[in-house]
N, C-alpha and C positions, 0 to 999 in steps of 0.2 A: 438477430443481433440488434441491440438498442440503437447503435449508430445509424444503421440502415433505416430504421424506423424514424429516427430523429431527422435524417435528411429528407425523408418522404413527408413527414409531418410539418417541417419548417419550410415547405415548398413555397407557400405564399410569401413569406419573408424573402426567400431566395429569389423568387421571380421579380419582386419589386426592386430588389437590391442588386443582385448579380447581373440581371439583364441590362439594367441601366448602365452599370459599370462597363460591361462588354461593349455596348453601343458607343459609349464615349471613347473607350480605348481604341476601337476600330476606326473611329473618325479622325483620330489624330495621328499624324505621321511621326511626330517626335514628342518627347517628354518635355513640356514647357509649362510656364506659369498658367496659361489658359487651361491646359488639361488638368492641372492640380486644382484650379478654382472650380472646374466642372465636377471633379470628384468630391470636393468639399460640399458642394451644393447637394449632390446625391446623398452623402452621409446625413446631412441635415434633414433632407426630405424623407429619409428612412427612419426618422424618430430617434436618431442617436443623440440629437441635441446640439445646439450651436457650440457651446463651450468644448464639448468632447470632440466634435468634428474638427474644429479649428486646431485642437491639440494633436489629433491624429495626423492631419495633413501637414502641419508644421514639422512633425517628426519625420513624416514621409519625405518632405522636401529636402531635409537635411541628409537623410540616408541615401536618397536617389542621387544627390550631388556627390556624396562621399563615395558611393559605389559606381558612379558614372553610368547610371541606368539610362539607356537610350530607347529600349523597347517597351511598348505598352503592356505586354504580357508579364514582363519582368517587374514592371511597376505594380501590376495587380498582385503579384506574389508578395511583393514588399509591403503593399497595403494590408494584405492578410496578416503578415507578421506584426505590423504595427497595431492592428486590432487585437491580436493575441496578447501583446504587451500590456494592454489596458488591464487584463486580468492578472498579470504578474504582480500588481500592486497589492493584491489581497490574497488571502488563503481560502480556497473554496472547500477545503476538507471540513467535515463535521467533527467537532471536538467533543468526544465522549470518552474521556480518559479515566474517570473515577469509577469506583466500584458501582455506584449508582449515579447515573447521569440524568440530567433533566433537559427536556425540550419543551419550552413554552411557546405555543403557537398563537399568533395574533393576526388580525386582518379584518377588514370590513365584511359584513354579510354579503354573500353572493359571489365571492371570489373563488370558492371551492376549498375553503379552509378545512371543513370536516372530512371531505373526500381525500384531501391531501394527507391528513393525519393517518387515515386508514392505509394509504399507499406507502407512507413513510414507515409505518409500523410493519407492514408487510416486507419492505426492503430490509429493515433492521433484523427482522426475524430470520430472513434468508441468510443474514450474516452470522446467525447463531446467537443473537441477543434474546434475552428474556424481556419482553416488553409489556408494560402496563399502561393503558390509556386512562386518562382522568377527564370526565365530562364536566368541566367547570363552566361551560356555557349554559347556565341554568335559566337564562331569560328568554332566549328565542324558542318559540314553540317548535317542538319535535326535534330540537337539536340533539338532545340526549338519545332519542330513539335512532336518529340518523347515525350517530357515532357508534351506537350498539351494533347496527347492521354492519358497519365497516370493521368493527372489532371482530365480529364473527367471520367475516370474509378473510381477514388477515390471520385469523386463528390466534388472537391475543386476548388478554383479559381486560376488563373494564371496571372502573369504580364510578358509581353514579349515585345521585340522590334525586328526589322529586323536583320537578320544575319549580323555579322560584327560590330554591335553596341558596344559602350564602356560598358563592363560588370558593372562597378561601377554606370553608369547612370541608368541601369535597376534596380540595387539594390536600388538606391535612389527613383525611382518611386514606387518600392515595399514597401519600408518603409513608404512613404507618404500615399499610399493606406491603408496599415495595420493600421496606426494611425488614419486615418479618419474614417475607417469602423470597428474599434474595433476587429481586429483579435487577436487570442491568440498566434499563432505560425507562424513565417515566415521561410520557408524552401528555402534555396538558392542553386541552382545548379551552379557549377563553371567548368571552362575549365580543362580538364584532361591532361595537358602537363607536364610531368616530365623531358622530355629530355632537356628542357631549363629551368632550375630551377630558374634562375634569373628573367626571364619573369614571371614565375608562382608566385614567391615571390613578385614581384612588384605589380602584379595584385591583389593578396590576401591582400597585405598591403593596397592598395587603397580601396578595398571593406571594409576592417576593419575600415579604417579611416572614411568612409561614415557612417558606422553603429555607431561608437563611437560618431560622431558629431550629428547625427540625433536622437539617442535614449539615454535616461537617465535611469540609474538603471535597465538595462536589463540583463537577463541571456543568455548566448550563449554556444552552443555546436558546436565544430568543429569536424565533423565525417568523418573518413577516410574509404572509401569503399574498401574492399579487396576480391579478388577472392580466395575462399577456395581451388581450385584445384592447386594453385601455391605452397602450402606447405611452406617450409622454405623461399622461395623467398619473401613471404608475409612479413616476419620479416624484410628483407633487404629493401623492399619497404617502410615499415613503418618508418624505420630509416631515409631514404631519405626525406620523407615528414615531419618528425618532425624537420628537419633542416630548413624548409621553413614555417612551420605553427605550431601553438600550438594545436596539436591534443588532444582532450579531450576524444575521444572514437572511437571505431571500429564498422563498420557494415560488417558482414560476409555474402558473397553471394556464391551461387553454392556449398553449403556444401553437397548437396545430391549427387554430382558427384565426391567426393574425398575420397581417403583412407588416406589422409594426415591431417586429422582434428586435430591431436595432436599439430600442430603448434600454435593453439590458446593458449595453456598453456605457450608456449615459449614467445609469444608476451606479455602476461600479466605479467609473471614473470620477464622477462629481461627489458622491457620498462616501466612497471608500467602504462600501458594504458588499461583501461577497455573495454570490449566488451559491446556495448549497444543494438545492434540488431543482430539477426541471421536469414538468409533467407535460405529456404530449398525447393524451387520450383519456378515455373513460375507464379502461380496464385497470385492474389492481396492479398489474406489472408495468403500467405506462408512466412510471415515475422512477427516476434514477438520480444518484448523486451527479451534480453538475460537472461537466468536463469542458473547460474553456476552449481547448483546441478542437474538440469535436463540434462544439457550437459554432465556432467561426468557420470551420470547414463545411458545415452544413448550409451556411448562408452565402458563402463566396467561394 
């Protein structure tokens, strides 16, 4: 079961987070301001971020007073509920409602973008979708070959051109094939260059113009892939990408290797961008649609 695996893989985050909370709760005989301040410090230290941590504890303070919470364990359960509420502000469901839906995948090199695309394709195929991958990252050496390997693993089709080709022309070919052969979802890989944001912005704008021109009444998700081990840096990276693209969702990778998983709450609370997928390993089945309740239960 994915949840059992999630709990196991998020163990580093759980240890750094849950154990600190348990120690603090045990050391206080009553629920008072000092205890709440200690909890706030733990949230900040767990990469949730100052702004989000203050917001969670402020809501916790109000609820604890309203419900007359006296016991530390009851307060911990209430904290869990307040953390879950952070995710209520956004919709984590993937929006693929049109006959042909588009998923545009962006992110810097090295975050696991190409492998994530393969895993997402596998997940969509298991849902009965006919999926076509488009290798529009034509600049990074071996990017096309890498995506081809993942397309084979997932058992889905791929549209590609030689290295150095115009990415928009590959997208055009992909759309043409998808329309002719009645695909359900078109998943597009893009180049991961953030150091030259103007170039990236121009390229994404060109790809989006092609999509708009060639498709009518389509739904599109622009998913940003983030490496979970970067913690708070992932929030900064997201802010940079939102300057160049209308990011509709986050794909989390390498969450099994981090004690900094709290940053997920910071991204959702501060930027109001939902998490759509979470990856917890190297295998093709180690990525699932994000479930906020499961995530919070896995770390506290």
